[in-house]
Each structure stands twice: as C-alpha cells, then as structure tokens.
PyMOL Python script that loads the backbone (N, CA, C, O; Angstrom):
from pymol import cmd

cmd.read_pdbstr("""\
ATOM      1  N   MET A   1       4.228 -18.218  14.631  1.00  0.00           N
ATOM      2  CA  MET A   1       4.554 -19.722  15.202  1.00  0.00           C
ATOM      3  C   MET A   1       3.055 -20.718  14.958  1.00  0.00           C
ATOM      4  O   MET A   1       1.927 -20.339  15.272  1.00  0.00           O
ATOM      5  N   SER A   2       3.259 -21.514  14.581  1.00  0.00           N
ATOM      6  CA  SER A   2       2.174 -22.880  15.059  1.00  0.00           C
ATOM      7  C   SER A   2       1.569 -22.970  16.796  1.00  0.00           C
ATOM      8  O   SER A   2       1.995 -22.908  17.949  1.00  0.00           O
ATOM      9  N   GLN A   3       0.483 -23.129  16.138  1.00  0.00           N
ATOM     10  CA  GLN A   3       0.783 -23.898  18.067  1.00  0.00           C
ATOM     11  C   GLN A   3       1.025 -25.129  18.213  1.00  0.00           C
ATOM     12  O   GLN A   3       0.742 -26.046  17.441  1.00  0.00           O
ATOM     13  N   LEU A   4       1.828 -25.191  19.723  1.00  0.00           N
ATOM     14  CA  LEU A   4       1.744 -26.167  19.969  1.00  0.00           C
ATOM     15  C   LEU A   4       1.148 -27.598  20.394  1.00  0.00           C
ATOM     16  O   LEU A   4       0.147 -27.220  21.001  1.00  0.00           O
ATOM     17  N   ASN A   5       1.134 -28.479  20.436  1.00  0.00           N
ATOM     18  CA  ASN A   5       0.346 -29.815  20.787  1.00  0.00           C
ATOM     19  C   ASN A   5       0.330 -30.482  22.384  1.00  0.00           C
ATOM     20  O   ASN A   5       1.411 -31.058  22.495  1.00  0.00           O
ATOM     21  N   GLU A   6      -0.201 -30.586  23.246  1.00  0.00           N
ATOM     22  CA  GLU A   6      -0.486 -30.753  24.430  1.00  0.00           C
ATOM     23  C   GLU A   6       1.516 -31.802  24.668  1.00  0.00           C
ATOM     24  O   GLU A   6       2.598 -31.417  25.110  1.00  0.00           O
ATOM     25  N   MET A   7       1.164 -32.762  24.249  1.00  0.00           N
ATOM     26  CA  MET A   7       2.996 -33.895  24.023  1.00  0.00           C
ATOM     27  C   MET A   7       4.080 -32.288  23.579  1.00  0.00           C
ATOM     28  O   MET A   7       5.251 -32.543  23.861  1.00  0.00           O
ATOM     29  N   GLU A   8       3.987 -31.395  23.222  1.00  0.00           N
ATOM     30  CA  GLU A   8       5.076 -30.181  23.119  1.00  0.00           C
ATOM     31  C   GLU A   8       5.313 -29.507  23.870  1.00  0.00           C
ATOM     32  O   GLU A   8       6.393 -29.006  24.182  1.00  0.00           O
ATOM     33  N   LEU A   9       3.755 -29.334  24.506  1.00  0.00           N
ATOM     34  CA  LEU A   9       3.796 -28.049  25.935  1.00  0.00           C
ATOM     35  C   LEU A   9       4.146 -28.597  26.839  1.00  0.00           C
ATOM     36  O   LEU A   9       4.200 -27.908  27.857  1.00  0.00           O
ATOM     37  N   GLN A  10       4.538 -29.987  26.956  1.00  0.00           N
ATOM     38  CA  GLN A  10       4.714 -30.695  28.321  1.00  0.00           C
ATOM     39  C   GLN A  10       6.094 -31.298  28.106  1.00  0.00           C
ATOM     40  O   GLN A  10       6.572 -31.703  29.167  1.00  0.00           O
ATOM     41  N   ASN A  11       7.001 -31.506  26.872  1.00  0.00           N
ATOM     42  CA  ASN A  11       8.059 -31.784  26.681  1.00  0.00           C
ATOM     43  C   ASN A  11       8.423 -30.023  27.114  1.00  0.00           C
ATOM     44  O   ASN A  11       8.861 -29.916  28.260  1.00  0.00           O
ATOM     45  N   ILE A  12       8.290 -28.720  26.351  1.00  0.00           N
ATOM     46  CA  ILE A  12       8.911 -27.976  27.073  1.00  0.00           C
ATOM     47  C   ILE A  12       8.689 -27.875  28.349  1.00  0.00           C
ATOM     48  O   ILE A  12       9.444 -27.080  28.910  1.00  0.00           O
ATOM     49  N   ARG A  13       7.928 -28.393  29.008  1.00  0.00           N
ATOM     50  CA  ARG A  13       8.269 -27.812  30.724  1.00  0.00           C
ATOM     51  C   ARG A  13       8.654 -28.152  31.513  1.00  0.00           C
ATOM     52  O   ARG A  13       8.616 -27.659  32.640  1.00  0.00           O
ATOM     53  N   HIS A  14       9.374 -29.548  31.002  1.00  0.00           N
ATOM     54  CA  HIS A  14      10.088 -30.955  31.443  1.00  0.00           C
ATOM     55  C   HIS A  14      11.715 -30.244  31.132  1.00  0.00           C
ATOM     56  O   HIS A  14      12.615 -30.226  31.972  1.00  0.00           O
ATOM     57  N   ILE A  15      11.832 -29.603  29.523  1.00  0.00           N
ATOM     58  CA  ILE A  15      12.670 -29.693  29.854  1.00  0.00           C
ATOM     59  C   ILE A  15      13.230 -27.941  30.367  1.00  0.00           C
ATOM     60  O   ILE A  15      14.375 -27.489  30.381  1.00  0.00           O
ATOM     61  N   ALA A  16      11.920 -27.272  30.743  1.00  0.00           N
ATOM     62  CA  ALA A  16      12.961 -25.966  31.283  1.00  0.00           C
ATOM     63  C   ALA A  16      12.707 -25.995  32.699  1.00  0.00           C
ATOM     64  O   ALA A  16      13.105 -25.178  33.530  1.00  0.00           O
ATOM     65  N   GLY A  17      12.007 -27.016  32.888  1.00  0.00           N
ATOM     66  CA  GLY A  17      12.194 -27.660  34.578  1.00  0.00           C
ATOM     67  C   GLY A  17      13.291 -28.071  34.840  1.00  0.00           C
ATOM     68  O   GLY A  17      13.819 -27.578  35.837  1.00  0.00           O
ATOM     69  N   ASN A  18      14.187 -29.296  33.931  1.00  0.00           N
ATOM     70  CA  ASN A  18      15.414 -29.287  34.082  1.00  0.00           C
ATOM     71  C   ASN A  18      16.367 -28.605  33.529  1.00  0.00           C
ATOM     72  O   ASN A  18      17.409 -29.257  33.591  1.00  0.00           O
ATOM     73  N   HIS A  19      16.548 -27.321  32.875  1.00  0.00           N
ATOM     74  CA  HIS A  19      17.025 -26.189  33.176  1.00  0.00           C
ATOM     75  C   HIS A  19      16.949 -25.588  34.434  1.00  0.00           C
ATOM     76  O   HIS A  19      18.009 -25.325  35.003  1.00  0.00           O
ATOM     77  N   LYS A  20      16.069 -25.371  34.877  1.00  0.00           N
ATOM     78  CA  LYS A  20      16.172 -24.533  36.149  1.00  0.00           C
ATOM     79  C   LYS A  20      16.839 -25.830  37.454  1.00  0.00           C
ATOM     80  O   LYS A  20      17.354 -25.484  38.517  1.00  0.00           O
ATOM     81  N   THR A  21      16.731 -26.685  37.197  1.00  0.00           N
ATOM     82  CA  THR A  21      16.945 -26.897  38.409  1.00  0.00           C
ATOM     83  C   THR A  21      18.965 -27.540  37.902  1.00  0.00           C
ATOM     84  O   THR A  21      19.799 -27.984  38.692  1.00  0.00           O
ATOM     85  N   ILE A  22      19.119 -27.334  36.441  1.00  0.00           N
ATOM     86  CA  ILE A  22      20.617 -27.320  36.516  1.00  0.00           C
ATOM     87  C   ILE A  22      21.581 -25.873  37.196  1.00  0.00           C
ATOM     88  O   ILE A  22      22.612 -25.851  37.868  1.00  0.00           O
ATOM     89  N   ALA A  23      20.659 -24.714  36.640  1.00  0.00           N
ATOM     90  CA  ALA A  23      20.893 -23.546  36.867  1.00  0.00           C
ATOM     91  C   ALA A  23      21.757 -23.503  38.193  1.00  0.00           C
ATOM     92  O   ALA A  23      22.963 -23.304  38.339  1.00  0.00           O
ATOM     93  N   ALA A  24      20.313 -23.863  39.521  1.00  0.00           N
ATOM     94  CA  ALA A  24      20.172 -23.524  40.883  1.00  0.00           C
ATOM     95  C   ALA A  24      21.896 -25.295  41.479  1.00  0.00           C
ATOM     96  O   ALA A  24      22.816 -25.300  42.297  1.00  0.00           O
ATOM     97  N   LYS A  25      21.506 -26.076  40.718  1.00  0.00           N
ATOM     98  CA  LYS A  25      23.168 -26.329  41.220  1.00  0.00           C
ATOM     99  C   LYS A  25      24.378 -26.451  40.730  1.00  0.00           C
ATOM    100  O   LYS A  25      25.195 -27.282  41.126  1.00  0.00           O
ATOM    101  N   LEU A  26      24.614 -25.416  39.604  1.00  0.00           N
ATOM    102  CA  LEU A  26      26.026 -24.704  38.816  1.00  0.00           C
ATOM    103  C   LEU A  26      25.575 -23.334  39.801  1.00  0.00           C
ATOM    104  O   LEU A  26      26.228 -22.364  39.417  1.00  0.00           O
ATOM    105  N   THR A  27      24.776 -23.021  40.800  1.00  0.00           N
ATOM    106  CA  THR A  27      24.675 -21.589  41.984  1.00  0.00           C
ATOM    107  C   THR A  27      25.307 -22.057  42.449  1.00  0.00           C
ATOM    108  O   THR A  27      26.313 -21.359  42.574  1.00  0.00           O
ATOM    109  N   ASP A  28      25.435 -23.236  43.005  1.00  0.00           N
ATOM    110  CA  ASP A  28      25.745 -24.129  44.612  1.00  0.00           C
ATOM    111  C   ASP A  28      26.741 -23.707  43.864  1.00  0.00           C
ATOM    112  O   ASP A  28      26.848 -22.525  43.536  1.00  0.00           O
ATOM    113  N   TYR A  29      27.914 -25.004  43.375  1.00  0.00           N
ATOM    114  CA  TYR A  29      28.925 -24.992  42.506  1.00  0.00           C
ATOM    115  C   TYR A  29      29.651 -23.861  43.201  1.00  0.00           C
ATOM    116  O   TYR A  29      30.400 -23.783  44.174  1.00  0.00           O
ATOM    117  N   ALA A  30      29.059 -22.882  42.186  1.00  0.00           N
ATOM    118  CA  ALA A  30      29.644 -21.779  42.422  1.00  0.00           C
ATOM    119  C   ALA A  30      30.386 -20.351  43.955  1.00  0.00           C
ATOM    120  O   ALA A  30      31.261 -19.557  44.302  1.00  0.00           O
ATOM    121  N   ASN A  31      28.846 -21.161  44.308  1.00  0.00           N
ATOM    122  CA  ASN A  31      28.921 -20.638  46.414  1.00  0.00           C
ATOM    123  C   ASN A  31      30.077 -20.888  46.394  1.00  0.00           C
ATOM    124  O   ASN A  31      31.042 -20.124  46.413  1.00  0.00           O
ATOM    125  N   GLN A  32      29.974 -23.109  46.312  1.00  0.00           N
ATOM    126  CA  GLN A  32      30.944 -23.469  47.151  1.00  0.00           C
ATOM    127  C   GLN A  32      33.010 -23.382  46.653  1.00  0.00           C
ATOM    128  O   GLN A  32      34.022 -23.701  47.278  1.00  0.00           O
ATOM    129  N   CYS A  33      32.809 -22.884  45.481  1.00  0.00           N
ATOM    130  CA  CYS A  33      34.361 -22.675  45.420  1.00  0.00           C
ATOM    131  C   CYS A  33      34.658 -21.869  45.843  1.00  0.00           C
ATOM    132  O   CYS A  33      34.047 -20.911  46.317  1.00  0.00           O
ATOM    133  N   GLN A  34      36.388 -22.273  45.684  1.00  0.00           N
ATOM    134  CA  GLN A  34      37.609 -21.440  46.242  1.00  0.00           C
ATOM    135  C   GLN A  34      38.370 -20.443  45.289  1.00  0.00           C
ATOM    136  O   GLN A  34      38.739 -19.290  45.514  1.00  0.00           O
ATOM    137  N   ASP A  35      38.529 -21.418  43.869  1.00  0.00           N
ATOM    138  CA  ASP A  35      39.164 -20.445  42.613  1.00  0.00           C
ATOM    139  C   ASP A  35      38.700 -20.143  42.067  1.00  0.00           C
ATOM    140  O   ASP A  35      38.422 -20.876  41.117  1.00  0.00           O
ATOM    141  N   THR A  36      38.057 -18.554  42.109  1.00  0.00           N
ATOM    142  CA  THR A  36      38.337 -17.583  41.045  1.00  0.00           C
ATOM    143  C   THR A  36      37.653 -18.387  39.815  1.00  0.00           C
ATOM    144  O   THR A  36      36.681 -19.128  39.956  1.00  0.00           O
ATOM    145  N   GLN A  37      38.289 -18.135  38.627  1.00  0.00           N
ATOM    146  CA  GLN A  37      37.801 -19.478  37.618  1.00  0.00           C
ATOM    147  C   GLN A  37      37.084 -19.241  37.582  1.00  0.00           C
ATOM    148  O   GLN A  37      36.361 -18.301  37.250  1.00  0.00           O
ATOM    149  N   ILE A  38      37.122 -21.219  38.413  1.00  0.00           N
ATOM    150  CA  ILE A  38      35.952 -22.104  38.583  1.00  0.00           C
ATOM    151  C   ILE A  38      34.969 -21.811  38.532  1.00  0.00           C
ATOM    152  O   ILE A  38      34.095 -22.492  37.996  1.00  0.00           O
ATOM    153  N   LYS A  39      34.706 -20.250  39.293  1.00  0.00           N
ATOM    154  CA  LYS A  39      33.628 -19.818  40.679  1.00  0.00           C
ATOM    155  C   LYS A  39      32.537 -19.626  39.528  1.00  0.00           C
ATOM    156  O   LYS A  39      31.316 -19.787  39.546  1.00  0.00           O
ATOM    157  N   GLN A  40      33.927 -18.991  37.936  1.00  0.00           N
ATOM    158  CA  GLN A  40      33.698 -17.812  36.979  1.00  0.00           C
ATOM    159  C   GLN A  40      32.751 -18.754  36.432  1.00  0.00           C
ATOM    160  O   GLN A  40      31.528 -18.616  36.472  1.00  0.00           O
ATOM    161  N   MET A  41      33.398 -19.744  35.905  1.00  0.00           N
ATOM    162  CA  MET A  41      33.236 -20.951  34.642  1.00  0.00           C
ATOM    163  C   MET A  41      31.355 -21.445  35.474  1.00  0.00           C
ATOM    164  O   MET A  41      30.528 -21.571  34.571  1.00  0.00           O
ATOM    165  N   PHE A  42      30.935 -21.613  36.466  1.00  0.00           N
ATOM    166  CA  PHE A  42      30.008 -22.364  36.941  1.00  0.00           C
ATOM    167  C   PHE A  42      28.953 -21.335  37.179  1.00  0.00           C
ATOM    168  O   PHE A  42      27.798 -21.675  36.922  1.00  0.00           O
ATOM    169  N   GLN A  43      29.130 -20.361  37.542  1.00  0.00           N
ATOM    170  CA  GLN A  43      28.325 -18.489  37.504  1.00  0.00           C
ATOM    171  C   GLN A  43      28.038 -18.591  35.980  1.00  0.00           C
ATOM    172  O   GLN A  43      26.978 -19.122  35.652  1.00  0.00           O
ATOM    173  N   GLN A  44      29.130 -17.997  34.733  1.00  0.00           N
ATOM    174  CA  GLN A  44      28.159 -18.625  33.585  1.00  0.00           C
ATOM    175  C   GLN A  44      27.402 -19.517  33.401  1.00  0.00           C
ATOM    176  O   GLN A  44      26.304 -19.378  32.864  1.00  0.00           O
ATOM    177  N   ALA A  45      27.878 -20.600  33.827  1.00  0.00           N
ATOM    178  CA  ALA A  45      27.156 -22.035  32.721  1.00  0.00           C
ATOM    179  C   ALA A  45      25.478 -22.272  33.531  1.00  0.00           C
ATOM    180  O   ALA A  45      24.600 -23.109  33.320  1.00  0.00           O
ATOM    181  N   ALA A  46      25.597 -20.711  34.847  1.00  0.00           N
ATOM    182  CA  ALA A  46      24.241 -21.145  35.537  1.00  0.00           C
ATOM    183  C   ALA A  46      23.244 -20.377  35.099  1.00  0.00           C
ATOM    184  O   ALA A  46      22.077 -20.742  34.959  1.00  0.00           O
ATOM    185  N   GLN A  47      24.029 -18.482  34.706  1.00  0.00           N
ATOM    186  CA  GLN A  47      23.761 -17.584  33.851  1.00  0.00           C
ATOM    187  C   GLN A  47      23.052 -18.428  32.502  1.00  0.00           C
ATOM    188  O   GLN A  47      21.834 -18.272  32.423  1.00  0.00           O
ATOM    189  N   SER A  48      23.582 -19.161  31.611  1.00  0.00           N
ATOM    190  CA  SER A  48      23.341 -19.609  30.348  1.00  0.00           C
ATOM    191  C   SER A  48      21.922 -20.660  30.223  1.00  0.00           C
ATOM    192  O   SER A  48      21.092 -20.704  29.315  1.00  0.00           O
ATOM    193  N   ALA A  49      22.008 -21.532  31.603  1.00  0.00           N
ATOM    194  CA  ALA A  49      21.268 -22.189  32.287  1.00  0.00           C
ATOM    195  C   ALA A  49      19.387 -21.465  32.642  1.00  0.00           C
ATOM    196  O   ALA A  49      18.201 -21.782  32.551  1.00  0.00           O
ATOM    197  N   GLN A  50      19.983 -20.729  32.923  1.00  0.00           N
ATOM    198  CA  GLN A  50      18.523 -19.724  33.705  1.00  0.00           C
ATOM    199  C   GLN A  50      18.333 -18.799  32.508  1.00  0.00           C
ATOM    200  O   GLN A  50      17.580 -17.865  32.783  1.00  0.00           O
ATOM    201  N   GLN A  51      18.863 -18.787  31.089  1.00  0.00           N
ATOM    202  CA  GLN A  51      19.066 -17.677  29.928  1.00  0.00           C
ATOM    203  C   GLN A  51      17.804 -19.226  29.123  1.00  0.00           C
ATOM    204  O   GLN A  51      17.032 -19.033  28.184  1.00  0.00           O
ATOM    205  N   GLY A  52      17.919 -20.077  29.584  1.00  0.00           N
ATOM    206  CA  GLY A  52      17.293 -21.339  28.401  1.00  0.00           C
ATOM    207  C   GLY A  52      16.205 -21.336  28.955  1.00  0.00           C
ATOM    208  O   GLY A  52      15.227 -21.362  28.208  1.00  0.00           O
ATOM    209  N   VAL A  53      15.874 -21.290  31.067  1.00  0.00           N
ATOM    210  CA  VAL A  53      14.521 -21.171  31.079  1.00  0.00           C
ATOM    211  C   VAL A  53      13.776 -20.226  30.449  1.00  0.00           C
ATOM    212  O   VAL A  53      12.856 -20.477  29.671  1.00  0.00           O
ATOM    213  N   GLN A  54      14.084 -19.331  30.713  1.00  0.00           N
ATOM    214  CA  GLN A  54      13.549 -17.765  30.363  1.00  0.00           C
ATOM    215  C   GLN A  54      12.874 -17.954  28.809  1.00  0.00           C
ATOM    216  O   GLN A  54      11.752 -17.643  28.408  1.00  0.00           O
ATOM    217  N   LYS A  55      13.837 -18.492  28.210  1.00  0.00           N
ATOM    218  CA  LYS A  55      13.034 -19.298  26.302  1.00  0.00           C
ATOM    219  C   LYS A  55      12.504 -19.811  25.812  1.00  0.00           C
ATOM    220  O   LYS A  55      11.835 -19.672  24.788  1.00  0.00           O
ATOM    221  N   LEU A  56      12.802 -20.911  26.804  1.00  0.00           N
ATOM    222  CA  LEU A  56      11.529 -21.985  27.021  1.00  0.00           C
ATOM    223  C   LEU A  56      10.269 -21.248  27.086  1.00  0.00           C
ATOM    224  O   LEU A  56       9.363 -21.254  26.253  1.00  0.00           O
ATOM    225  N   GLY A  57      10.361 -20.381  28.592  1.00  0.00           N
ATOM    226  CA  GLY A  57       9.218 -19.647  28.679  1.00  0.00           C
ATOM    227  C   GLY A  57       8.572 -19.242  27.914  1.00  0.00           C
ATOM    228  O   GLY A  57       7.348 -19.373  27.894  1.00  0.00           O
ATOM    229  N   GLY A  58       9.496 -18.430  26.798  1.00  0.00           N
ATOM    230  CA  GLY A  58       8.288 -17.630  25.780  1.00  0.00           C
ATOM    231  C   GLY A  58       7.510 -18.745  24.915  1.00  0.00           C
ATOM    232  O   GLY A  58       6.722 -18.366  24.048  1.00  0.00           O
ATOM    233  N   PHE A  59       7.718 -20.082  25.138  1.00  0.00           N
ATOM    234  CA  PHE A  59       7.042 -21.304  23.929  1.00  0.00           C
ATOM    235  C   PHE A  59       5.666 -21.152  24.948  1.00  0.00           C
ATOM    236  O   PHE A  59       4.665 -20.999  24.248  1.00  0.00           O
ATOM    237  N   LEU A  60       5.318 -21.153  26.569  1.00  0.00           N
ATOM    238  CA  LEU A  60       4.015 -21.323  27.294  1.00  0.00           C
ATOM    239  C   LEU A  60       3.227 -20.380  27.327  1.00  0.00           C
ATOM    240  O   LEU A  60       2.151 -20.495  27.916  1.00  0.00           O
TER     241      LEU A  60
END
""", "prot")
cmd.dss("prot")
cmd.show_as("cartoon", "prot")
cmd.util.cbc("prot")
cmd.orient("prot")
C-alpha cells in the first residue's frame, strides 16, 4: 500500500475516533435496554463499530 499523507492520517484518526464514540454509546444503550432483541441489536452494532476502529487502526 502506498504511504498516506498527513491529511489522510488525520482523517483516519478522526473517523476511528468517531467509531470509538459510536461503539461506546451503543454499548451504553445496550446496557440500558430491557428488551433482549433490541439489546442484542445494540451489542452487535457496537461490536461492528469496534471492529471498524481496529481496521482503521491498521492504517496508522
């Protein structure tokens, strides 16, 4: 893969930070849910967002 310039690195850090925030919020929502199906939906979405953080971290 070609080298990333500084602007691209900043954008990746920004997007990874957003994914991290989303994962934290979705986990919090899941912890507040009483309905098991909705809770599972939030947990799966949080896991997906966390995987996005990890994938983006691979570019840094």
